[in-house]
DOMAR-639041 format. One record per residue (C-alpha): residue number from 0; residue in three letters; x, y, z. Coordinates in Angstrom, 2 decimals. Last residue first. Layout:
pos code u v w
NUM ALA X Y Z .
...
END
This chain:
pos code u v w
270 LEU 14.59 14.70 -2.89 .
269 ARG 11.66 12.79 -0.98 .
268 GLU 13.19 9.88 0.13 .
267 LEU 10.88 6.93 -1.02 .
266 PHE 9.87 4.36 1.98 .
265 TRP 10.42 0.96 1.35 .
264 ILE 8.78 -2.03 3.48 .
263 GLU 10.79 -5.47 3.56 .
262 ASN 9.72 -8.91 3.20 .
261 HIS 11.19 -12.41 4.01 .
260 ARG 8.68 -14.87 3.58 .
259 ASN 7.51 -18.04 5.36 .
258 ALA 4.92 -20.01 3.81 .
257 ALA 6.55 -19.74 0.24 .
256 ALA 4.16 -19.53 -2.48 .
255 PRO 4.30 -15.88 -3.19 .
254 SER 8.15 -16.66 -3.59 .
253 THR 10.74 -15.35 -1.56 .
252 TYR 12.74 -11.75 -0.93 .
251 GLY 9.66 -9.58 -1.52 .
250 ALA 9.89 -5.94 -1.48 .
249 VAL 6.54 -3.93 -0.51 .
248 ILE 7.03 -0.60 -1.85 .
247 PHE 5.29 2.90 -0.72 .
246 PRO 4.09 5.36 -3.35 .
245 GLU 3.73 7.85 -1.93 .
244 CYS 5.76 10.07 0.25 .
243 VAL 5.00 10.50 4.03 .
242 ARG 6.54 14.08 4.99 .
241 ASP 3.41 15.98 5.24 .
240 GLU 1.94 13.12 7.84 .
239 SER 4.70 13.49 10.09 .
238 LEU 7.78 11.11 10.28 .
237 GLY 9.41 9.98 13.35 .
236 LEU 11.33 7.25 11.08 .
235 VAL 10.49 4.44 13.68 .
234 GLU 6.77 5.81 13.50 .
233 VAL 6.39 6.29 9.87 .
232 LEU 8.08 2.63 9.37 .
231 MET 5.38 1.13 12.29 .
230 THR 2.51 2.39 10.26 .
229 LEU 3.64 1.16 6.82 .
228 GLU 4.30 -2.28 8.66 .
227 ASN 0.51 -2.42 9.76 .
226 MET -0.61 -1.45 6.45 .
225 ILE 1.29 -4.10 5.10 .
224 SER -0.07 -6.82 7.45 .
223 HIS -3.46 -5.89 6.97 .
222 GLU -3.28 -5.57 3.18 .
221 ASN -1.48 -8.94 2.85 .
220 THR 2.13 -10.26 2.99 .
219 VAL 2.49 -13.09 4.82 .
218 GLY 5.30 -13.53 7.49 .
217 SER 8.71 -11.55 7.90 .
216 PHE 9.54 -7.89 8.57 .
215 SER 12.08 -5.78 7.20 .
214 ARG 12.46 -1.91 7.29 .
213 SER 14.01 0.15 4.28 .
212 TYR 14.10 3.67 4.22 .
211 VAL 14.72 4.51 0.20 .
210 VAL 16.96 6.55 -1.70 .
209 THR 16.49 6.87 -5.57 .
208 PRO 18.67 6.93 -8.89 .
207 PRO 16.07 7.02 -11.85 .
206 TRP 14.07 4.22 -12.96 .
205 GLU 14.38 2.78 -16.42 .
204 GLN 11.05 1.18 -17.66 .
203 MET 10.07 -1.73 -19.51 .
202 THR 6.29 -2.44 -19.73 .
201 ILE 4.65 -5.81 -19.46 .
200 ASP 0.88 -5.69 -20.29 .
199 PRO 2.01 -6.40 -23.97 .
198 ASP 2.76 -9.78 -23.12 .
197 MET 5.86 -10.65 -25.56 .
196 PRO 8.27 -8.71 -23.31 .
195 GLN 11.34 -7.05 -24.53 .
194 PRO 14.70 -8.21 -23.85 .
193 PRO 16.92 -5.61 -21.57 .
192 GLN 19.57 -3.95 -23.35 .
191 ALA 22.38 -2.35 -21.23 .
190 GLN 20.58 -3.87 -18.19 .
189 HIS 20.51 -7.52 -19.58 .
188 PRO 23.74 -9.01 -18.39 .
187 SER 23.14 -6.89 -15.10 .
186 PRO 19.92 -8.98 -14.12 .
185 LEU 16.58 -6.82 -14.89 .
184 TYR 14.83 -5.86 -12.18 .
183 TYR 11.13 -7.08 -11.80 .
182 ALA 8.02 -5.10 -10.93 .
181 VAL 4.83 -5.41 -9.56 .
180 THR 2.56 -2.54 -9.96 .
179 VAL -0.43 -2.35 -7.77 .
178 GLU -3.95 -0.88 -8.46 .
177 ARG -6.28 -1.72 -5.61 .
176 SER -5.61 1.01 -3.38 .
175 LEU -4.60 0.12 0.01 .
174 ALA -6.50 0.94 3.31 .
173 SER -6.53 3.61 6.37 .
172 ARG -4.49 6.17 4.52 .
171 SER -7.47 8.70 4.49 .
170 GLU -6.73 9.28 0.77 .
169 ASN -6.41 5.77 -0.22 .
168 THR -3.12 4.38 -0.02 .
167 ARG -0.61 3.70 -2.45 .
166 VAL 1.63 0.48 -3.31 .
165 VAL 4.41 -0.41 -5.82 .
164 THR 5.29 -4.09 -5.49 .
163 VAL 8.91 -5.37 -5.95 .
162 ILE 10.50 -8.46 -6.36 .
161 PRO 13.58 -8.54 -4.08 .
160 VAL 15.69 -9.99 -5.69 .
159 THR 16.57 -11.24 -9.16 .
158 MET 15.93 -14.22 -10.93 .
157 GLY 17.78 -15.36 -14.24 .
156 LEU 16.87 -14.37 -18.13 .
155 TYR 15.81 -17.80 -19.29 .
154 HIS 16.40 -17.46 -22.83 .
153 GLY 13.93 -16.54 -26.17 .
152 SER 15.98 -13.22 -26.30 .
151 SER 12.66 -11.50 -27.49 .
150 ASN 10.79 -12.54 -23.97 .
149 GLN 8.58 -15.28 -23.24 .
148 GLN 11.80 -17.25 -22.47 .
147 CYS 11.29 -18.11 -18.63 .
146 ILE 11.51 -14.16 -17.21 .
145 TYR 8.58 -13.21 -19.46 .
144 ARG 6.33 -15.50 -18.15 .
143 MET 7.58 -15.32 -14.65 .
142 LEU 6.65 -11.52 -14.79 .
141 LYS 3.30 -12.48 -16.00 .
140 MET 2.78 -14.80 -12.87 .
139 PHE 4.22 -12.30 -10.45 .
138 GLY 1.22 -9.93 -11.59 .
137 LEU -1.34 -12.42 -10.89 .
136 CYS 0.20 -13.26 -7.33 .
135 THR 0.38 -9.49 -6.40 .
134 THR -2.95 -8.88 -7.46 .
133 GLN -4.61 -11.73 -6.00 .
132 GLU -2.60 -11.04 -2.35 .
131 TYR -3.80 -7.29 -2.70 .
130 THR -7.20 -8.34 -2.89 .
129 GLU -10.14 -7.60 -5.14 .
128 GLU -7.70 -7.46 -8.52 .
127 GLN -5.96 -4.47 -10.22 .
126 VAL -2.53 -5.14 -12.18 .
125 THR 0.06 -3.26 -13.13 .
124 VAL 3.03 -4.95 -14.96 .
123 CYS 6.74 -3.81 -14.64 .
122 ALA 10.08 -4.72 -16.19 .
121 TRP 13.04 -2.86 -14.79 .
120 ASN 15.69 -1.24 -15.88 .
119 ALA 18.24 0.67 -13.52 .
118 LYS 19.21 4.12 -12.32 .
117 GLU 21.18 3.48 -8.75 .
116 TYR 19.51 2.52 -5.48 .
115 ARG 20.71 4.19 -2.25 .
114 ARG 19.72 3.09 1.09 .
113 LYS 19.00 4.09 4.44 .
112 GLU 18.40 0.90 6.38 .
111 TYR 15.37 0.44 9.39 .
110 LEU 15.12 -0.54 12.95 .
109 VAL 17.71 -2.99 13.05 .
108 GLU 17.25 -5.05 16.43 .
107 GLY 20.32 -5.48 18.47 .
106 CYS 18.96 -3.27 21.29 .
105 LYS 18.11 -0.48 18.77 .
104 GLU 19.76 0.05 15.61 .
103 LYS 19.69 2.84 12.60 .
102 ARG 21.37 1.67 9.47 .
101 THR 23.35 4.46 7.12 .
100 ILE 23.96 5.20 3.77 .
99 LEU 24.05 1.49 2.46 .
98 ASN 24.68 1.60 -1.57 .
97 PHE 22.79 -0.80 -3.27 .
96 PRO 22.65 -3.63 -5.82 .
95 ILE 19.81 -5.76 -6.28 .
94 GLU 20.26 -9.22 -5.03 .
93 GLN 20.89 -11.84 -7.94 .
92 ARG 19.37 -15.04 -7.26 .
91 ASP 21.54 -18.19 -7.66 .
90 ARG 23.53 -17.61 -4.35 .
89 ALA 19.90 -18.27 -2.81 .
88 SER 19.44 -21.64 -3.74 .
87 GLU 18.06 -23.88 -6.65 .
86 THR 17.21 -21.11 -8.66 .
85 ASN 17.26 -22.49 -12.24 .
84 THR 15.24 -25.45 -11.48 .
83 THR 12.43 -23.46 -9.63 .
82 LEU 12.20 -21.00 -12.13 .
81 GLN 12.03 -23.90 -14.92 .
80 GLN 9.55 -25.63 -13.09 .
79 ILE 7.36 -22.52 -12.70 .
78 PRO 7.51 -21.35 -16.00 .
77 ALA 6.94 -24.87 -17.45 .
76 ALA 3.70 -25.32 -15.23 .
75 MET 2.19 -22.11 -15.84 .
74 ASP 0.39 -23.19 -18.96 .
73 GLN -1.88 -25.14 -16.63 .
72 PRO -3.30 -21.98 -15.13 .
71 VAL -2.67 -20.86 -11.56 .
70 THR -6.31 -19.53 -10.16 .
69 VAL -6.05 -17.44 -7.53 .
68 GLN -8.73 -17.30 -4.52 .
67 HIS -5.46 -16.57 -1.69 .
66 ILE -5.78 -20.18 -0.56 .
65 ARG -6.90 -21.38 -3.83 .
64 GLY -3.58 -20.13 -5.23 .
63 ILE -1.53 -22.24 -2.65 .
62 ASP -3.15 -25.34 -3.89 .
61 GLN -2.37 -24.33 -7.47 .
60 TRP 1.33 -23.58 -6.65 .
59 TYR 1.55 -27.18 -5.34 .
58 ASN -0.17 -28.87 -8.20 .
57 LEU 1.98 -27.05 -10.54 .
56 LEU 5.11 -28.03 -8.61 .
55 ARG 3.94 -31.68 -8.65 .
54 ASP 2.73 -31.57 -12.19 .
53 GLN 6.25 -30.13 -13.65 .
52 GLU 8.02 -32.87 -11.50 .
51 ASP 5.93 -35.59 -12.98 .
50 GLU 6.63 -33.90 -16.70 .
49 GLU 10.59 -34.21 -15.64 .
48 MET 9.97 -37.83 -14.23 .
47 ALA 8.13 -38.49 -17.64 .
46 GLY 11.31 -37.19 -19.53 .
45 GLY 13.80 -39.12 -17.17 .
44 GLU 11.92 -42.36 -18.07 .
43 GLU 12.44 -41.82 -21.75 .
42 LEU 16.10 -40.47 -21.10 .
41 ASN 16.58 -43.58 -19.15 .
40 GLU 15.25 -45.49 -22.31 .
39 ASP 17.54 -44.16 -24.24 .
38 GLY 20.21 -45.14 -22.03 .
37 ASP 19.57 -48.92 -22.17 .
36 SER 19.54 -48.72 -25.93 .
35 LEU 23.07 -46.93 -25.52 .
34 GLN 24.10 -49.51 -22.98 .
33 ASP 22.96 -52.40 -25.38 .
32 GLU 24.73 -50.83 -28.21 .
31 THR 27.94 -50.84 -26.19 .
30 PHE 29.44 -47.46 -24.58 .
29 SER 33.03 -46.94 -24.96 .
28 GLU 32.84 -44.39 -27.93 .
27 LEU 30.63 -42.26 -25.86 .
26 ASP 33.00 -42.16 -22.88 .
25 GLU 35.88 -41.06 -25.04 .
24 LEU 33.59 -38.30 -26.55 .
23 THR 33.11 -37.11 -22.71 .
22 ILE 30.24 -37.20 -20.56 .
21 ALA 30.14 -34.36 -18.20 .
20 VAL 28.15 -34.75 -15.33 .
19 ARG 25.33 -32.34 -13.78 .
18 SER 24.33 -32.06 -10.12 .
17 GLY 20.71 -32.14 -8.88 .
16 GLY 17.87 -29.73 -8.24 .
15 GLY 14.39 -30.02 -6.95 .
14 GLN 12.94 -27.12 -4.62 .
13 SER 13.94 -23.66 -4.29 .
12 ASP 12.18 -20.65 -3.26 .
11 GLY 11.33 -18.03 -5.64 .
10 GLY 11.79 -14.33 -5.96 .
9 GLY 9.59 -12.34 -4.71 .
8 GLY 12.16 -7.01 -7.01 .
7 SER 9.84 -0.97 -7.11 .
6 MET 11.19 2.12 -6.98 .
5 ARG 9.11 4.63 -8.73 .
4 CYS 6.51 2.42 -10.88 .
3 GLY 3.67 4.88 -11.10 .
2 GLN 5.21 7.82 -9.60 .
1 ASP 7.58 8.05 -12.53 .
0 MET 11.55 6.85 -12.30 .
END
């Protein structure tokens, strides 16, 4: 993978849902005309309920967006609902496969894991805003549209986790660079022939096999928390300045709109 997007996969928190019941031909034949008319009315009510749910989810994301000074536009209502409906639980989200090489623990705490990720196709978008949170939110919204039918297949592609952001620091390593790449791992059925994005800002990239050092952390992901986590991982690994390889990766397993997030910091091994 190139240095601009070398190894980079949040996902979405679940809301809503419900089970589907199959209706057979015999069931339909047993309905009376009155029952069918009632069904039409229920369908209309169901459509109204679906619109209400869209509005509710959109309003929730807009409230979260305002906290981070991000505008969530009206056209995000359908992608937000589709992503939420289709990722009702963690089981509905494919985790990016990797091979665990080693795990370092101390007093029951996992200090870091060393993993190998194989060659794979990713959808990437590079964004530059005033803050890290604004950048990642805008990048993730672009990827949501791609995942939710705005692609050459015209179908919902499926959610994978983690969603990753590729970050760099300034020369003194005291702050994050403004330019960030947000990336989405294509689900297994689409790896061989990735659907092409309709958004010209999104590029499809094949990343080579990569070894990463990963450390988990929870809570918000902003410039302050990421810089702290970068420092902690450097210390845990016992790295000197000349052994710190950029870019770094922030891996998010939960949606940017989630209150409690599961995140990881990844360092790339210098091969």
